[in-house]
C-alpha positions, 0 to 999 in steps of 0.5 A: 274302538279300532283293532289292528288287522292281522295282529294280536289283540289282547283283552283283559277280562275282570271277574268279581265274585259278589256271591256267597259261594265259590265261582269257577271261571271256565273259559272265554270265547270271542267271535266277529259278527256281521254288524247288521245281524249279530247272529251271523258269525264272520270269524270265530276264535278259539275258546281259552279254558282257565278253570280258575276258582274265585272265592267270595268277595274276591276278583280275578283277571284273565287275558284273552288274545286273538288275531282279526283276519286281514280281509276285514280291514277297513270295515266295521264289525261286531265283536262279542267276547263271552265269559263262561263261568259256573258256581259251586253247585254246577250252574253255568252262566255266560256273560257277554263282557264285550258286545260292540261294533269295532273298526278293523284297521290296517296295521301300519308297520313303517315299511310298506312293501307296496309303497316301496315297489311303487317308488322303485317302479316310478324310479325305473320309469324316470331313469328309462325316460332320461335314458331315452331323452339322452339317446335321442339328443345324442343320436341327433347330433351323431346323425348331423355329424355323419351327414357332414362326413358324407359330404367331405371331399378330401383336400379340396385341390380340384381333381380327385385323381391328382395326388398331393405330394406336399406332405411327403418328404423330398428325400423319400420322393428322390429315393424311390426307384425310377425317380418318381414317388408314385406308383401311378406315375410309374405306371403312367411312365411305363404306359407312355414308354410302351406307346412310344416303342 
């Protein structure tokens, strides 16, 4: 027999009065006990008082509910349910209506938060790995491009001091003061003129 841990467990206890006088069902109590020694109580449950009178040759049924602790999940534990009743003369009796070892199992809710967070963590690790791989691959190509750009030498016309005027329109070259389109050429002309004076 399996009981769900942390969930309400209900028992129906039937009582038949086979005597000649009235019987009074006082209360039902239950406890979880160590399976190797039933005198050792692990968890006691509240006694439910009924005070129900059962006439001779009649039956009565009472309901008893309790919640096994979550800490006992996955273990076999002794369950004892006692029915306490008395006759019309005041004599008390106790009958162990259930006295067996039961298995306390974890309740399967359908949505397990532990499993959910495990999947969220696993998804996060996969996204992080994909991000790192993408950065590594794209970072490697940027490094190759930047190395190529460092060796760029310009137009490839030879001397780096020379200016390429081919891309400048001829009208712009002619309209500049002094007849030359380049400040460098003007500077060279001025220094040449000062040298000749």
